[in-house]
C-alpha positions in Angstrom: 35.1 5.8 -23.9 31.9 8.1 -23.7 33.5 11.0 -25.4 33.0 9.0 -29.0 29.2 9.4 -28.2 27.8 13.1 -29.4 25.2 13.2 -27.1 27.1 12.9 -23.8 29.9 15.1 -25.0 27.3 17.5 -26.0 25.6 17.1 -22.3 29.4 17.3 -20.6 30.2 20.5 -22.7 26.9 22.2 -22.0 27.5 21.6 -18.2 30.8 22.2 -18.2 30.5 25.7 -20.1 27.3 26.9 -19.0 27.1 25.9 -15.0 25.5 28.7 -14.1 22.7 29.0 -16.7 22.0 25.3 -15.5 21.7 25.9 -12.0 19.4 28.9 -12.7 17.0 26.9 -14.9 16.9 23.6 -12.6 16.4 26.3 -9.7 13.0 27.8 -11.6 11.8 24.7 -13.0 12.1 23.5 -8.9 9.6 26.7 -8.3 7.2 25.5 -11.0 6.9 22.3 -9.6 6.7 23.2 -5.9 3.2 25.2 -7.0 1.8 21.6 -7.3 2.7 20.5 -3.8 -0.4 22.2 -1.9 -2.7 20.5 -4.7 -1.9 17.0 -3.1 -4.9 15.1 -2.1 -4.4 12.6 0.0 -6.7 9.2 0.4 -6.3 6.5 2.6 -8.2 3.1 3.5 -8.9 0.1 1.5 -12.0 1.6 -0.6 -9.4 3.0 -2.6 -7.9 -0.7 -3.6 -11.3 -2.4 -3.8 -13.1 -0.2 -6.2 -11.5 -1.2 -9.2 -12.6 -5.1 -8.6 -15.9 -5.8 -10.6 -16.6 -7.9 -7.2 -16.5 -4.7 -5.0 -18.9 -2.7 -7.2 -21.5 -5.5 -7.3 -20.8 -5.6 -3.3 -21.5 -2.0 -3.1 -24.4 -2.0 -5.1 -26.0 -5.1 -2.8 -25.4 -3.1 0.5 -26.7 0.3 -0.9 -29.9 -1.9 -2.3 -30.4 -4.1 1.0 -29.2 -1.6 3.7 -27.4 -3.6 6.1 -28.1 -2.6 9.6 -24.9 -0.5 10.3 -23.7 0.5 6.6 -21.9 3.6 7.1 -23.7 5.8 4.8 -23.0 9.1 4.1 -24.7 11.2 6.4 -24.4 9.1 9.1 -23.1 9.4 12.5 -23.1 6.4 14.7 -22.5 6.7 18.6 -21.3 3.5 20.0 -21.8 3.0 23.8 -20.0 0.3 25.6 -20.3 -0.4 29.2 -21.1 -3.0 32.0 -25.1 -2.3 31.1 -26.0 0.0 28.3 -29.9 -0.3 29.3 -29.2 1.0 32.8 -31.1 4.1 33.3 -28.0 6.0 34.1 -26.7 4.9 30.5 -29.7 5.5 28.4 -29.9 9.0 30.4 -26.2 9.6 28.8 -27.0 8.0 25.4 -30.1 10.7 24.9 -28.0 13.6 26.3 -25.4 13.2 24.0 -28.0 12.9 21.1 -29.8 16.0 22.3 -26.4 17.9 22.6 -26.1 17.4 18.7 -29.7 18.2 18.0 -29.6 21.7 19.7 -26.5 22.6 17.5 -27.3 23.9 14.2 -23.6 23.1 13.0 -24.9 19.3 13.2 -27.9 19.7 10.6 -29.6 16.7 12.5 -32.6 15.5 10.6 -33.1 12.3 12.6 -31.8 10.2 15.6 -32.3 6.8 16.8 -31.4 4.6 19.4 -32.3 1.9 22.4 -32.4 5.0 24.9 -35.5 6.8 22.7 -36.9 3.7 22.0 -37.2 3.0 25.8 -38.2 6.4 26.7 -41.4 6.8 23.6 -42.1 2.7 25.5 -42.8 4.7 28.5 -44.2 7.6 26.9 -45.5 7.7 23.4 -46.2 11.2 23.4 -42.4 12.1 23.9 -41.3 12.5 20.5 -38.2 15.0 20.9 -35.1 14.2 22.3 -35.6 16.8 25.2 -38.8 15.4 26.0 -37.1 11.8 25.9 -34.5 12.9 28.3 -37.1 14.3 30.6 -39.1 10.8 30.5 -36.1 8.8 31.4 -34.7 11.2 33.9 -38.0 10.9 35.8 -38.5 7.2 35.5 -37.4 4.9 38.1 -35.2 1.8 37.7 -37.8 -0.7 37.9 -39.9 1.4 35.3 -36.9 1.4 33.0 -36.3 -2.2 32.9 -39.9 -3.0 32.3 -40.2 -0.8 29.5 -36.5 -2.6 28.0 -38.4 -6.0 28.4 -41.1 -4.8 26.7 -38.7 -3.3 23.6 -37.1 -6.8 23.6 -39.5 -8.0 20.5 -38.9 -5.3 18.8 -36.6 -5.5 15.9 -35.7 -2.2 15.7 -34.6 -2.2 19.2 -32.9 -5.4 19.1 -30.5 -4.0 16.1 -29.4 -1.4 18.1 -28.1 -3.4 21.2 -25.3 -6.1 21.4 -25.8 -10.0 20.7 -25.2 -10.4 24.1 -28.8 -8.9 25.2 -30.6 -10.7 28.0 -34.3 -9.4 28.2 -35.2 -11.2 31.7 -32.2 -8.9 33.7 -32.7 -6.2 31.0 -29.1 -5.8 30.1 -26.6 -5.5 27.5 -22.9 -4.5 27.2 -23.6 -2.6 23.8 -25.7 -0.3 22.0 -25.8 2.0 18.8 -27.3 5.5 18.5 -27.9 6.7 14.8 -28.0 10.3 14.1 -28.2 11.4 10.5 -27.3 15.1 9.4 -28.2 16.8 6.3 -24.4 17.1 4.9 -25.8 17.6 1.3 -23.4 14.8 -0.2 -20.6 17.1 1.1 -17.8 14.6 2.6 -15.5 17.8 4.0 -18.4 19.0 5.7 -19.3 15.5 7.0 -15.8 14.9 8.4 -16.2 18.6 10.3 -19.6 17.5 11.6 -18.4 14.0 12.9 -15.2 15.8 14.3 -17.2 18.1 16.2 -19.9 15.5 17.8 -16.5 13.4 18.4 -15.7 16.5 20.8 -19.4 16.8 22.1 -19.2 13.1 23.1 -15.7 13.5 24.5 -17.2 16.3 26.7 -19.9 14.1 27.8 -17.9 12.1 30.2 -19.2 8.4 29.3 -18.5 5.7 27.3 -19.6 7.1 24.2 -17.4 6.7 20.7 -18.1 8.7 17.8 -17.8 6.8 14.4 -18.8 7.3 10.9 -17.2 7.9 7.2 -15.8 11.4 8.0 -13.8 10.2 11.2 -12.8 7.4 9.2 -11.5 9.3 6.4 -9.8 12.2 8.4 -8.1 9.6 10.6 -6.9 7.6 6.9 -5.5 11.0 6.2 -3.9 11.6 9.3 -2.1 8.2 9.4 -0.8 9.7 6.3 0.6 12.8 7.9 1.4 11.2 10.9 3.6 8.4 9.0 5.1 11.3 7.4 5.9 13.3 9.9 7.6 10.2 11.5 9.8 8.9 9.1 10.6 11.4 6.7 13.0 13.7 9.0 14.4 10.5 10.9 15.1 9.2 7.3 17.0 12.8 6.5 18.6 12.9 9.9 19.8 9.4 9.0 20.9 10.0 5.3 22.5 13.4 6.5 24.9 11.5 8.9 25.9 8.8 6.3 26.7 11.7 3.7 28.5 13.4 6.1 30.7 10.4 6.4 30.5 9.2 3.2 31.6 13.0 1.7 33.7 14.3 4.6 32.8 17.7 3.3 29.9 20.3 4.0 30.2 21.9 0.6 29.4 18.3 -1.1 27.0 17.4 1.9 24.7 20.5 1.0 24.6 20.0 -2.6 23.5 16.5 -2.0 20.8 17.7 0.4 19.7 20.3 -2.1 19.9 18.0 -4.7 17.3 15.2 -2.7 15.0 18.4 -1.7 14.7 19.2 -5.4 14.0 15.7 -6.5 11.2 15.7 -3.7 9.6 19.0 -4.8 9.6 17.7 -8.5 8.2 14.4 -7.8 5.4 15.4 -5.3 4.6 18.8 -7.2 3.8 16.3 -10.3 1.6 14.6 -8.2 -0.4 17.3 -7.2 -0.5 19.4 -10.6 -1.6 15.9 -12.2 -4.4 15.6 -9.4 -2.9 11.9 -8.4 -4.1 11.0 -4.8 -1.2 10.8 -2.5 -1.6 7.4 -1.0 -0.1 5.2 1.6 1.7 3.5 -0.9 3.4 7.1 -1.9 4.6 7.5 1.8 7.4 4.6 1.1 8.4 6.8 -2.2 10.2 9.6 -0.6 12.7 7.5 1.6 13.1 5.5 -1.8 13.6 8.7 -3.7 16.5 10.0 -1.6 18.2 6.8 -1.8 18.4 6.6 -5.0 19.6 10.3 -5.0 22.2 9.4 -2.3 23.5 7.0 -4.9 23.8 8.9 -7.9 25.4 11.8 -5.8 27.8 9.6 -3.7 28.9 8.1 -7.6 29.1 11.5 -9.0 31.2 12.8 -6.2 33.2 10.0 -5.4 34.0 9.4 -9.0 35.0 13.2 -8.9 37.4 12.7 -6.4 39.1 10.2 -8.4 39.5 12.0 -11.1 40.9 14.7 -9.3 43.5 12.6 -8.0 44.5 11.5 -11.4 44.2 14.7 -13.2 47.7 15.2 -15.1 49.7 18.3 -14.2 49.8 20.0 -17.1 46.6 21.0 -18.4 46.1 24.4 -20.5 44.4 27.7 -18.7 40.9 26.9 -20.0 40.9 22.9 -19.0 41.8 23.6 -15.5 42.2 20.4 -12.9 38.7 21.1 -11.7 37.3 21.2 -15.3 38.8 18.3 -16.6 37.9 16.1 -13.2 34.0 17.1 -13.7 34.1 16.6 -17.7 36.0 13.3 -17.0 33.2 12.4 -14.1 30.3 13.2 -16.5 31.3 11.2 -19.4 31.3 7.6 -18.1 28.6 8.6 -15.5 26.1 9.8 -17.6 26.0 6.7 -20.1 25.8 4.5 -16.7 23.2 7.1 -15.2 21.1 6.9 -18.6 21.0 3.1 -18.3 20.0 3.5 -14.5 17.1 5.5 -15.5 16.0 3.5 -18.0 16.0 0.3 -16.3 14.9 2.0 -12.8 11.9 3.3 -14.6 11.4 0.4 -16.3 11.5 -1.6 -13.0 9.1 1.0 -10.9 6.7 1.9 -14.1 6.2 -1.8 -14.5 3.5 -1.6 -11.9 1.4 0.5 -14.2 0.4 -2.6 -15.2 -1.6 -3.6 -12.4 -5.3 -3.7 -12.3 -5.5 -1.3 -8.9 -5.4 2.1 -9.3 -2.9 3.0 -6.6 -0.3 0.8 -7.5 -0.5 1.6 -11.2 -0.2 5.7 -9.9 2.5 4.4 -7.5 4.3 3.2 -10.5 3.9 6.0 -12.5 4.8 8.6 -9.6 8.1 6.2 -9.0 8.8 6.7 -12.6 8.4 10.1 -12.8 10.6 10.4 -9.6 13.4 8.7 -10.7 13.7 10.7 -14.1 13.6 13.6 -11.8 16.8 12.2 -9.8 18.9 11.4 -13.1 18.0 15.1 -14.1 18.8 16.7 -11.0 22.2 14.4 -9.8 22.9 14.1 -13.6 22.9 17.8 -14.7 22.6 20.5 -11.9 24.6 18.5 -9.2 27.8 18.3 -11.6 27.1 22.1 -12.8 26.4 23.1 -9.2 29.8 20.9 -7.8 32.0 23.1 -10.6 30.7 26.6 -9.6 31.4 25.6 -6.1 34.5 24.5 -6.2 35.6 27.4 -8.9 34.4 29.3 -6.0 36.9 27.7 -3.5 39.5 27.9 -5.7 39.1 31.6 -6.4 38.2 32.7 -2.7 39.7 31.6 0.5 37.3 29.2 1.3 38.2 26.0 3.8 39.7 23.2 2.4 38.4 19.5 2.8 39.0 15.8 2.2 38.9 14.6 -1.5 39.6 11.3 -0.9 37.0 9.0 -2.3 35.2 6.4 -0.4 36.7 3.4 -0.7 40.3 4.4 -2.3 42.8 1.3 -2.5 44.4 2.0 0.6 41.3 2.7 2.8 40.1 -0.4 4.8 36.7 -0.7 2.7 39.4 -0.6 -0.3 41.1 -3.7 1.4 37.8 -5.7 2.4 35.6 -5.5 -1.0 37.7 -7.0 -3.3 38.9 -9.7 -0.7 36.9 -12.0 -1.6 38.2 -12.1 -5.2 41.2 -14.5 -4.0 39.0 -17.2 -3.2 36.0 -17.0 -5.8 38.2 -16.5 -8.7 40.5 -19.7 -8.4 37.3 -21.7 -9.4 34.3 -19.2 -10.5 32.3 -22.0 -12.6 32.0 -24.1 -9.4 31.0 -21.2 -7.3 28.4 -20.1 -9.9 27.3 -23.8 -10.0 26.7 -23.5 -6.1 25.1 -20.4 -6.4 22.6 -21.4 -9.0 22.0 -24.5 -6.7 21.3 -22.7 -3.6 19.2 -19.8 -5.7 16.9 -22.8 -6.8 16.8 -23.9 -3.5 15.7 -20.9 -2.0 12.9 -20.1 -5.2 11.7 -23.5 -4.0 11.0 -22.5 -0.4 9.9 -19.0 -1.3 7.3 -20.0 -4.2 4.7 -20.2 -1.7 4.2 -16.8 -0.4 1.2 -15.6 0.2 -1.1 -12.8 -1.0 -3.3 -10.7 1.4 -5.8 -7.8 1.5 -7.0 -6.8 5.2 -8.3 -3.8 6.3 -6.0 -3.6 9.0 -3.5 -3.2 6.4 -4.4 0.3 5.6 -6.3 1.1 8.5 -4.7 3.5 11.7 -3.4 1.0 14.2 -5.6 0.4 17.0 -2.3 0.5 19.2 0.9 2.4 18.9 3.7 0.9 19.6 5.3 2.4 22.8 8.8 3.8 21.9 7.2 6.0 19.4 5.6 7.8 22.5 9.4 9.1 23.0 9.7 10.7 19.5 9.3 14.7 19.7 6.3 15.8 20.1 5.9 17.2 16.5 6.5 13.9 15.2 4.6 11.6 17.7 1.4 10.0 15.9 -2.0 10.5 16.9 -5.1 9.2 18.8 -6.9 6.8 16.0 -10.5 5.0 17.1 -11.5 3.8 13.5 -10.0 0.5 13.5 -11.0 0.0 17.7 -14.2 1.1 16.8 -14.6 -1.3 13.3 -13.4 -4.1 16.3 -16.3 -3.2 18.5 -18.7 -3.1 15.6 -17.5 -6.6 14.9 -17.5 -8.4 18.4 -20.9 -7.0 19.5 -23.1 -6.6 16.6 -24.1 -8.6 13.3 -22.5 -6.1 10.8 -19.9 -8.0 8.5 -19.5 -10.6 6.1 -16.4 -11.8 7.7 -18.2 -15.3 8.1 -20.7 -15.1 5.3 -20.7 -15.1 1.3 -23.7 -13.0 -0.4 -25.5 -14.6 -3.4 -26.6 -11.8 -5.5 -30.2 -12.8 -7.4 -31.9 -10.9 -10.2 -35.3 -11.6 -11.6 -39.0 -12.0 -10.5 -39.6 -13.4 -7.2 -43.1 -12.9 -7.3 -43.4 -16.2 -9.5 -44.4 -19.4 -7.7 -41.1 -21.2 -8.0 -38.9 -18.2 -6.9 -38.8 -19.0 -3.0 -38.4 -22.8 -3.7 -35.5 -22.0 -6.0 -33.8 -19.5 -3.0 -34.3 -22.7 -0.7 -33.1 -25.3 -3.1 -30.1 -23.2 -3.5 -29.0 -24.4 0.0 -29.1 -28.3 -0.5 -26.2 -30.3 -0.7 -23.6 -27.2 -0.5 -20.2 -27.2 -0.7 -17.2 -27.8 2.1 -16.6 -24.3 3.2 -20.6 -23.8 3.6 -22.2 -24.3 7.6 -24.5 -26.7 7.3 -27.3 -28.3 9.8 -28.4 -31.5 10.6 -30.4 -31.8 6.8 -27.1 -30.7 5.0 -29.0 -27.8 4.2 -26.6 -24.2 3.9 -27.3 -22.0 7.0 -28.6 -19.0 5.5 -30.4 -15.7 5.8 -32.9 -14.8 3.5 -36.3 -13.6 2.9 -37.4 -16.8 4.0 -36.1 -16.0 7.3 -37.8 -13.1 7.5 -40.9 -14.8 6.4 -40.6 -17.5 8.8 -40.0 -14.9 12.1 -42.9 -12.9 11.1 -45.0 -16.4 10.8 -44.2 -17.5 14.3 -45.5 -14.0 15.9 -48.5 -13.7 13.6 -51.0 -16.7 13.4 -52.9 -14.9 10.2 -49.7 -14.8 8.8 -48.7 -18.2 9.9 -52.0 -19.5 8.5 -51.2 -17.8 4.6 -47.8 -19.2 4.4 -49.5 -22.5 5.2 -52.1 -22.6 2.7 -49.6 -21.1 0.3 -47.6 -23.9 0.7 -48.2 -26.8 -1.6 -45.2 -29.0 -1.1 -45.5 -29.3 2.7 -41.6 -28.2 3.0 -42.7 -24.8 4.5 -41.4 -23.1 1.6 -44.4 -21.0 0.0 -44.7 -21.6 -3.5 -48.0 -19.8 -4.4 -49.5 -16.6 -3.4 -46.1 -15.0 -3.1 -46.6 -11.0 -4.1 -49.4 -11.7 -1.1 -47.1 -13.0 1.1 -44.5 -10.0 0.4 -47.2 -7.2 0.6 -48.3 -8.7 4.0 -44.6 -8.6 5.3 -43.8 -5.4 4.0 -46.6 -4.2 6.0 -45.7 -5.7 9.1 -43.0 -4.6 11.6 -40.8 -6.6 10.0 -40.8 -4.3 6.9 -37.5 -3.0 7.3 -35.7 -6.3 7.9 -37.4 -7.8 5.0 -36.4 -4.8 3.0 -32.9 -5.9 3.6 -33.3 -9.1 1.7 -36.1 -8.2 -1.2 -36.8 -5.2 -2.8 -40.2 -3.6 -3.0 -40.5 -4.6 -6.4 -40.0 -7.9 -5.8 -36.9 -8.2 -8.8 -33.9 -8.5 -6.4 -33.1 -10.3 -3.4 -29.9 -11.8 -1.6 -29.2 -15.1 0.8 -26.4 -14.7 3.1 -24.6 -18.1 3.8 -22.9 -18.6 6.6 -19.1 -20.1 5.8 -16.8 -22.0 8.4 -14.4 -19.7 10.1 -11.3 -22.2 9.2 -11.8 -22.0 5.7 -9.5 -20.0 3.7 -10.8 -16.9 1.8 -9.7 -18.7 -1.7 -11.7 -21.9 -0.7 -14.8 -19.8 0.3 -14.6 -17.9 -3.0 -14.2 -20.9 -5.1 -17.4 -22.5 -3.5 -19.5 -19.2 -3.7 -18.8 -19.0 -7.3 -19.6 -23.0 -7.6 -22.9 -22.2 -5.9 -23.8 -18.8 -8.0 -22.9 -20.6 -10.9 -25.1 -23.8 -10.5 -27.6 -23.6 -7.5 -30.3 -21.1 -9.0 -32.6 -20.4 -11.4 -32.3 -16.8 -11.5 -29.2 -14.8 -12.5 -26.9 -15.3 -9.7 -23.6 -13.5 -8.3 -21.4 -14.3 -5.5 -20.2 -11.1 -3.7 -19.5 -10.0 -0.1 -16.4 -9.2 2.1 -14.7 -12.3 1.6 -15.0 -12.5 -1.8 -14.3 -9.0 -2.5 -10.8 -9.4 -0.8 -9.8 -12.2 -2.1 -10.4 -11.2 -5.7 -8.0 -8.0 -4.5 -5.8 -10.5 -3.3 -5.4 -12.0 -6.1 -5.2 -9.2 -8.1 -2.4 -8.0 -5.8 -0.7 -11.4 -6.3 -1.2 -11.0 -10.3 -0.2 -7.3 -10.2 3.6 -8.3 -8.4 3.9 -11.1 -10.7 2.9 -9.3 -13.8 5.2 -6.2 -12.8 8.3 -8.7 -12.2 7.7 -10.4 -15.5 7.3 -7.0 -17.3 10.4 -5.4 -15.6 12.3 -8.3 -16.1 11.9 -8.7 -20.1 11.8 -4.9 -20.5 15.2 -4.7 -18.5 17.0 -7.1 -20.4 15.8 -6.1 -23.9 16.5 -2.5 -22.9 20.1 -3.5 -21.6 20.9 -6.0 -24.4 20.1 -3.6 -27.1 22.3 -0.3 -25.0 25.2 -2.5 -24.8 25.2 -3.6 -28.3 24.8 0.2 -29.5 27.4 1.4 -27.3 29.7 -1.6 -26.8 28.6 -4.5 -29.2 28.5 -6.6 -26.7 24.7 -7.6 -26.3 25.4 -10.2 -23.8 26.4 -8.2 -21.0 22.7 -7.4 -20.8 21.9 -11.1 -19.7 25.2 -10.7 -17.2 24.1 -7.6 -15.6 20.5 -8.9 -14.9 22.1 -12.3 -13.6 22.5 -10.8 -9.6 19.0 -9.2 -9.8 17.1 -12.7 -10.4 19.3 -13.9 -7.1 18.3 -10.8 -5.6 14.7 -11.3 -6.1 14.7 -15.1 -5.5 16.5 -14.4 -2.2 13.8 -11.7 -1.2 10.9 -13.8 -2.0 12.2 -16.7 0.2 12.7 -14.0 3.1 9.0 -12.7 2.6 8.1 -16.6 3.0 10.9 -17.1 6.4 9.1 -13.5 7.7 5.9 -14.4 7.1 5.4 -11.2 4.7 2.5 -11.6 2.2 1.9 -9.9 -1.1 -0.1 -7.1 0.1 -0.7 -3.7 -1.9 2.7 -2.2 -1.3 4.7 -5.4 -1.1 3.3 -6.6 -4.3 5.6 -3.7 -5.6 8.9 -5.0 -4.1 9.9 -7.2 -6.7 9.6 -4.6 -9.4 10.9 -2.1 -6.9 14.2 -4.5 -6.3 14.6 -4.7 -10.1 14.5 -0.7 -10.5 16.9 -0.6 -7.7 19.1 -3.5 -7.6 20.0 -3.1 -11.4 21.3 0.5 -10.3 24.3 -1.6 -8.7 24.8 -4.1 -11.2 24.9 -1.4 -13.9 27.8 0.7 -12.3 29.5 -2.7 -11.5 29.4 -3.9 -15.1 30.1 -0.1 -16.9 32.7 0.6 -14.6 34.5 -3.1 -14.9 34.1 -2.8 -18.8 35.9 0.7 -18.6 38.6 -0.9 -16.5 38.7 -4.2 -18.5 39.0 -2.1 -21.9 42.2 -0.2 -20.3 43.8 -3.2 -18.6 42.7 -6.3 -20.5 42.8 -8.1 -17.5 39.8 -9.7 -15.7 40.6 -10.0 -12.2 42.5 -6.5 -12.3 39.5 -4.9 -13.7 37.4 -6.6 -10.9 39.7 -5.6 -8.3 39.3 -1.9 -9.4 35.8 -1.8 -9.8 35.5 -3.0 -6.3 37.5 -0.3 -4.7 35.8 2.5 -6.7 32.6 1.8 -7.7 32.1 -0.7 -4.4 33.0 2.0 -2.3 30.4 4.2 -3.6 28.0 1.5 -3.6 28.5 0.3 -0.1 27.9 3.9 0.9 24.7 3.9 -1.1 23.9 0.6 0.5 24.0 2.3 4.1 22.2 5.0 3.2 18.8 3.0 1.5 19.1 0.3 3.8 18.9 3.1 6.7 15.9 4.5 4.8 14.1 1.2 5.1 15.0 0.7 8.6 13.8 3.7 9.6 10.2 3.1 7.6 10.4 -0.1 9.5 10.6 1.5 12.9 9.0 4.8 12.4 6.0 3.8 9.9 2.4 3.4 11.8 0.5 1.3 9.2 1.6 -2.4 9.0 2.2 -2.4 5.3 5.0 0.5 5.9 6.4 -1.6 8.5 6.6 -4.4 6.2 7.8 -2.5 2.9 10.6 -0.9 5.1 11.8 -4.3 6.1 11.9 -5.6 2.6 13.7 -2.6 1.2 16.3 -2.9 3.8 16.7 -6.4 2.6 16.3 -5.6 -1.0 19.2 -3.2 -1.0 21.5 -5.5 0.9 20.9 -8.4 -1.0 21.6 -6.5 -4.1 24.9 -4.7 -2.7 25.9 -8.3 -1.6 25.3 -9.8 -5.2 26.7 -6.9 -6.9 29.9 -6.8 -5.1 30.3 -10.5 -4.5 29.0 -12.3 -7.6 28.6 -10.4 -10.4 32.3 -9.6 -10.3 33.0 -13.2 -10.8 30.2 -13.7 -13.4 32.4 -10.8 -15.4 35.6 -12.4 -15.1 33.8 -15.6 -16.5 32.6 -13.0 -18.8 36.0 -12.0 -20.0 36.8 -15.6 -20.3 34.2 -16.1 -22.7 34.6 -13.4 -25.0 38.5 -14.4 -25.4 37.2 -17.6 -26.3 35.1 -15.9 -28.8 37.9 -13.7 -30.1 40.2 -16.8 -30.9 37.1 -18.5 -32.4 36.9 -15.1 -35.0 40.8 -15.0 -35.4 40.9 -18.5 -36.7 38.0 -17.9 -38.8 39.1 -14.8 -40.5 42.9 -15.2 -41.1 44.3 -14.3 -37.7 42.6 -10.7 -37.3 40.2 -9.8 -34.8 36.7 -9.2 -36.3 
């Protein structure tokens, strides 16, 4: 069929006539792309997904402006101490000893250190201003003196900020403390990473209860978990793929060619990543197994079809056109069109993710599309050329021969099983499709409530590693990760996160008389997700909170506040600039600057929210408060708002990518089938099983409680990209057989025996890749994605070999009716 098409004939002739030239050219291209591998920069964590969202940018500015208590700012290392009583003499000495050792190291470039231990030492001896002197003071003090100094510091906000919320002044005890070390890192993230890793080794060597936390370690572990995920999953995927390929090919030469093609595909794809400067993220960890699986699919189709054509090669051929050459030419001709269609639709499916508003998802779509094109070129052009050279070498030299039987041959068990259902479904195809549509509709209705999610835990290194990973070879075992555990430690012991709060960021003049009244009234009659007191006033922390705290400690300041309150509600409404000036000259200056800038033009109000309220409800309520409750310009923000906005974008990305992929795919297929066959309806027929697959996959996501997250949001368009591969091969082979046989049922049977066998091998290898990701990936989203890939390819295979042949048989009946109608209209001659 395809010999009619000049381009296909030209490609086929080029491969057959110049195989060595093609192989050399592809090897040289591979070497060129290989230079980009070393330029790949890994990037992990959740910030890469958030930074494209406007709410994140606002939240980042608010955090930077108001300086939250333990913001992990560049140049800052946190020493986290956890024991029965971190305020005992022994624990305080341990904290100071670690700080002193860090201060002594010139490589640490320590500018300043702060900790409860230093404040207690300063209380005991104000003249001790260095860590060495303070350490000496603590060592000489008695336990009673230390307890008295702790109680004296109990009213100091700087001290209470650095100890856990369970602080008990009477017993001078707490179970958690933080030491802060500031370094002169000059904004160099890589240098800060080295500093913090060294600090981690120092703290570990101290044999104490102190852990190191900071942006450098977070970045290091986020990168390390990517490497560990690749180190654990990719070798396993390769081994499993090689085993399945060995079974599918049963020929070491074919197996070697397939492995070379897979390696080249990965080099091209990720060499492009390095050359283009695209960050390698956790999303892209999923690409090597996917690309290898697609390459395996192409390879199995090439080898399987070659073996079929070799068996059917005529006995009498010219000297130039040997059986080997003829088989390769007849393999390329039909498959080149199918490969082009597969490439086009797969690229459409994957690249649809480029429409996402989140750059890592868009990058994933771009890299996947480049990978698909690479796979098609390598397996569609390089592999047949290399196969021809190998077969000629085997013909001309005494190399051993192996099986040439195609997978799924008619007399094989697979060849008998795959078409078996046709004897049942073909008897009532309309009823079968009707029942299928009803079932798919029910599955779609069930799956419509799949949630979207964006959580730190999805992207961060896990706190605990699955036990079976420890049985892997040493080179594949994951490392030790501390970031997630340290984050949980901060969340549980300190007021450091916005998990149960939202922030309203206000801009304007807050020295005006009405300013604080406006802030106060913003909390009146709040929405349902906001925590309220007995007076229906929202629980909030703001500059008013700091004013009240200082007023309770300073009678003169309390008198100033009372004189400035003309309405008697406890909120000053005159002399605000005087009140701010007094507050910023008090011990509460640092805390006041967390809520009001020094120029009095920006402030924030932090509202407590109900813990059982959904992020969506909280975000909606916060938006309502910001729009209606303040006289100043107000913007809602905070972690809850940011995560919800990213979650919304994740869901939008999934839906947009799916609709875009389906729309472009049906247009592409319809136009292609019209151009090639004058049968545009085949475009819709090809897409039908994909729609069923997507519906059942979404239902599976709901059943397994797998939400759309930053990686699984791509699964629907990925399913279109992979599943369309199966459908195109079935349709293309069916049409080829139907044009020869003229019988739909017989064509379907032959298609399932030949192409169905190749698809079965593809399904095994791709599902295996997904299962390997599921069991060997370290981060939760990769585990979920691996499971969905396994389900996706399994559903795609089932719909392609069970549903699609029945639909194609119905299509042949429709085409027969159409032809009969045309014959009647134009006088007995088909148009």
